[in-house]
C-alpha positions as CSV (number, residue, x, y, z in Angstrom):
1,M,0.0,0.0,0.0
2,V,1.2,3.5,-0.9
3,K,0.3,6.6,1.1
4,L,-0.1,9.8,-0.9
5,I,0.6,13.1,0.8
6,N,-0.5,16.5,-0.5
7,W,-2.7,15.1,-3.2
8,K,-6.0,17.0,-2.8
9,K,-5.4,19.3,-5.8
10,A,-4.0,16.5,-8.0
11,P,-6.2,15.4,-11.0
12,R,-7.1,11.7,-11.3
13,E,-4.8,11.1,-14.2
14,E,-1.9,12.4,-12.1
15,R,-2.6,9.8,-9.4
16,V,-2.5,7.0,-12.0
17,K,0.9,8.2,-13.3
18,A,2.2,8.5,-9.7
19,K,1.7,4.8,-9.1
20,R,3.8,4.1,-12.2
21,L,6.6,6.3,-10.7
22,L,6.7,4.2,-7.6
23,K,7.4,1.1,-9.5
24,E,10.6,2.6,-10.8
25,D,13.3,2.6,-8.1
26,D,16.0,4.5,-10.0
27,Y,15.4,8.0,-8.8
28,D,14.6,9.7,-5.4
29,I,12.7,12.7,-7.0
30,Y,10.7,13.1,-10.1
31,I,10.0,16.6,-11.5
32,I,7.2,17.1,-14.0
33,L,7.1,20.4,-15.9
34,L,3.7,22.3,-16.1
35,Q,2.8,25.6,-17.7
36,N,3.8,29.1,-16.6
37,R,7.0,28.2,-14.9
38,K,5.2,25.7,-12.6
39,F,6.4,22.2,-11.8
40,V,5.5,19.4,-9.5
41,E,8.0,17.4,-7.5
42,Y,7.4,13.9,-6.3
43,F,9.5,12.7,-3.4
44,K,9.7,9.0,-2.8
45,S,10.1,8.1,0.9
46,H,8.9,5.6,3.5
47,D,7.3,5.8,6.9
48,I,9.8,4.9,9.6
49,D,7.2,3.4,12.0
50,S,5.2,1.3,9.6
51,G,7.6,0.9,6.7
52,E,4.9,2.0,4.3
53,K,5.9,3.7,1.0
54,L,5.1,7.4,0.7
55,L,4.9,9.6,-2.4
56,I,4.9,13.3,-1.4
57,R,3.6,15.8,-4.0
58,K,4.8,19.4,-3.9
59,E,3.8,22.1,-6.4
60,K,6.2,24.9,-7.0
61,K,6.6,28.0,-9.2
62,G,10.0,29.3,-10.2
63,N,13.2,28.3,-11.9
64,V,13.3,24.5,-12.3
65,M,17.1,24.5,-13.1
66,K,17.9,26.2,-9.8
67,E,15.8,23.6,-7.9
68,I,17.5,20.7,-9.7
69,K,20.9,22.1,-8.9
70,R,19.9,22.5,-5.2
71,L,18.6,19.0,-5.0
72,K,21.6,17.5,-6.7
73,E,23.9,19.3,-4.2
74,E,21.9,17.6,-1.4
75,G,22.7,14.2,-3.0
76,F,19.3,13.3,-4.5
77,S,18.9,11.5,-7.8
78,I,16.5,13.4,-10.0
79,K,14.5,12.6,-13.2
80,L,13.0,15.5,-15.2
81,V,9.8,14.4,-17.0
82,I,8.6,16.5,-20.0
83,F,5.2,15.4,-21.5
84,S,4.6,16.2,-25.1
85,L,1.4,18.3,-25.8
């Protein structure tokens, strides 16, 4: 079972795509670009007490390259996802 955190604003299609992201164990953080300098970060984690997998969703607005650089400096592996329109 996977616990989703901060998912109230997420559309249904995004929830389905998130389950696919959890199957991939290659990266710690997935960043998906949106419109108007917005992007969504998905952090993979786990609950210390129960051992349950967590997927934390965080919407941001700003420079995605600065955010990627900051996260790389902290030691995270990142995958940038760009969907074709």
